[in-house]
C-alpha positions in Angstrom: 126.3 134.7 60.8 129.1 136.7 62.4 129.8 138.8 65.4 127.0 141.4 64.9 124.4 138.8 64.3 125.3 136.9 67.5 125.4 140.1 69.6 121.8 141.0 68.3 120.6 137.5 69.1 122.0 137.7 72.6 120.4 141.1 73.2 117.0 139.7 72.0 117.3 136.6 74.2 118.1 138.8 77.2 115.1 140.9 76.5 112.8 137.9 76.1 114.1 136.4 79.3 113.5 139.7 81.1 117.1 140.1 81.9 119.2 143.3 81.9 120.8 144.1 78.6 124.5 143.2 78.7 124.1 140.7 81.5 125.5 137.9 79.3 129.2 137.8 78.4 130.0 136.5 74.9 133.1 134.4 74.9 134.3 134.1 71.2 135.8 130.6 71.0 138.9 131.0 68.9 140.4 127.5 69.2 141.9 126.2 65.9 140.7 129.3 64.1 143.1 130.9 61.6 144.8 133.9 63.0 143.3 136.2 60.4 139.8 135.3 61.5 140.6 136.0 65.1 142.2 139.3 64.1 139.1 140.3 62.3 137.0 139.8 65.4 139.5 141.8 67.5 139.4 144.5 64.9 135.6 144.6 65.2 136.1 145.5 68.9 135.4 142.2 70.6 137.8 141.4 73.5 136.6 138.3 75.3 137.9 135.0 73.9 137.9 131.3 74.8 140.6 128.7 74.1 140.6 125.0 74.7 144.3 124.3 75.0 146.9 126.0 77.0 149.6 125.4 74.4 147.6 126.8 71.5 146.7 129.9 73.5 150.4 130.3 74.4 151.4 130.5 70.8 148.6 132.8 69.8 147.7 135.4 72.4 150.8 137.1 73.7 151.3 138.7 70.3 147.6 139.7 70.0 147.7 141.2 73.5 150.6 143.4 72.5 148.5 144.9 69.7 145.0 145.0 71.3 144.2 146.4 74.7 141.8 144.8 77.1 141.9 141.2 75.9 140.2 138.8 78.3 141.1 135.2 77.8 139.0 132.2 79.2 140.2 128.6 79.4 137.2 126.5 78.4 139.0 123.2 77.8 140.4 120.6 80.2 143.4 121.7 82.3 146.2 119.3 83.1 147.8 120.0 86.5 151.3 120.3 84.8 149.9 123.2 82.7 148.3 125.0 85.6 151.2 127.5 86.2 151.1 128.6 82.5 147.3 128.8 82.6 147.6 131.1 85.6 149.8 133.4 83.7 147.8 133.4 80.5 144.1 133.2 81.4 141.8 135.7 83.0 139.3 132.9 84.0 139.3 129.1 84.1 136.0 127.4 83.4 137.1 123.7 83.8 137.9 123.1 87.5 136.7 119.5 87.6 138.6 117.5 90.2 140.2 117.7 93.7 143.8 117.3 92.5 143.4 120.3 90.2 141.8 122.3 93.0 144.8 121.6 95.3 147.3 122.5 92.6 145.5 125.8 91.9 145.3 126.6 95.6 149.0 126.0 95.9 149.8 128.3 92.9 147.4 131.0 94.3 149.3 131.0 97.6 152.6 131.2 95.8 151.6 133.9 93.3 149.3 135.9 95.5 146.4 135.8 93.0 144.1 133.4 91.2 141.9 133.9 88.2 138.1 133.5 88.8 137.2 129.8 88.5 134.1 127.9 87.3 133.5 124.4 88.4 132.7 122.0 85.5 129.6 119.9 86.3 129.0 116.8 84.2 125.2 117.3 84.1 124.6 114.4 81.7 126.8 112.0 83.9 128.6 111.0 80.7 131.5 108.7 81.4 133.7 110.2 78.7 133.2 113.8 79.9 135.1 115.7 82.5 133.3 117.4 85.4 132.0 116.6 88.9 128.7 114.7 89.0 125.7 116.7 90.0 125.3 114.8 93.3 128.9 115.7 94.2 128.8 119.3 93.1 127.8 120.9 96.5 130.6 119.0 98.3 133.2 120.0 95.6 132.1 123.7 95.8 132.6 123.6 99.6 136.0 121.9 99.1 137.2 124.5 96.6 136.0 127.3 98.9 137.8 125.8 101.9 141.0 126.1 99.8 140.2 129.8 99.4 139.7 129.4 95.6 137.7 132.2 93.9 134.8 130.1 92.6 132.7 132.4 90.5 130.3 129.9 89.1 129.6 126.6 87.3 130.0 125.4 83.8 128.5 122.5 81.8 128.4 121.0 78.3 125.1 119.1 77.8 124.9 115.8 76.0 124.5 116.3 72.3 121.4 114.2 72.0 119.5 115.7 74.9 117.4 118.9 75.3 120.0 121.4 76.6 117.5 123.5 78.6 117.1 120.7 81.1 120.8 120.7 81.8 121.0 124.5 81.9 118.2 124.5 84.5 119.9 121.8 86.6 123.2 123.8 86.5 121.3 127.0 87.5 119.7 125.2 90.4 123.0 123.8 91.8 124.6 127.3 91.4 121.7 129.0 93.2 121.7 126.7 96.2 125.5 127.3 96.5 125.2 131.1 96.3 127.1 131.2 93.0 126.3 133.9 90.3 128.3 132.6 87.4 126.8 130.2 84.8 129.0 129.3 81.9 126.7 127.5 79.5 125.4 127.6 76.0 127.2 127.3 72.7 126.6 128.2 69.0 123.5 125.9 68.7 121.8 126.6 72.0 123.0 129.9 73.6 119.5 131.5 73.5 118.1 128.7 75.6 121.0 129.1 78.0 120.3 132.8 78.4 116.7 132.0 79.1 118.0 129.8 82.0 120.3 132.5 83.4 123.6 132.0 81.6 126.2 134.7 82.4 128.8 133.5 79.9 128.0 131.9 76.6 130.7 130.2 74.5 130.2 130.7 70.8 132.7 129.7 68.1 131.7 128.6 64.7 128.7 130.9 64.6 131.1 133.9 64.9 134.2 132.6 63.0 132.8 130.1 60.6 133.3 126.3 60.6 136.6 125.1 62.1 139.0 123.3 59.8 140.7 120.6 61.8 142.7 119.6 58.7 
């Protein structure tokens, strides 16, 4: 595996789906990866990374940003409202807007700071009780609510249930996005990103296939 392999597979999937080359952004998911592995991917020229936790990103990325220009950091894990201010300062995009309280907090910060990173609304396409995200039936109303708060909603994000065919969930997400006039689709991970690209993914989140298996030790 590795970065080059994933880039080639993305290019092939784009071509097979009849999509323009380079229309999918590869987010290298660097959570709990050793610093030297992340550094190797930076040295190889990759600049778009995803982190799950605000605190972990805080400890890792300021130093890398001093050494490498053009780093773009995406928050792809749940965001607690009390960490929202730090997330605003650290991340270039937030993929996990999933509840009204968080939307209100982000809107207040945006007013105060005069800017807001692009946002993706997380949709719980599998309606799994343990998973974050708005339910598909409530997604249109939540998009409208976020827009009424002047939040820069760029798209939608989902994490399909492990035991179900992901393409069905990707297609559902694409349908909700299309009817709300949203271009961004953050979907697809190491095991299914080609299928996500076939359904129109604009951002795929790939970790272990680039960096190797995580050691949660």
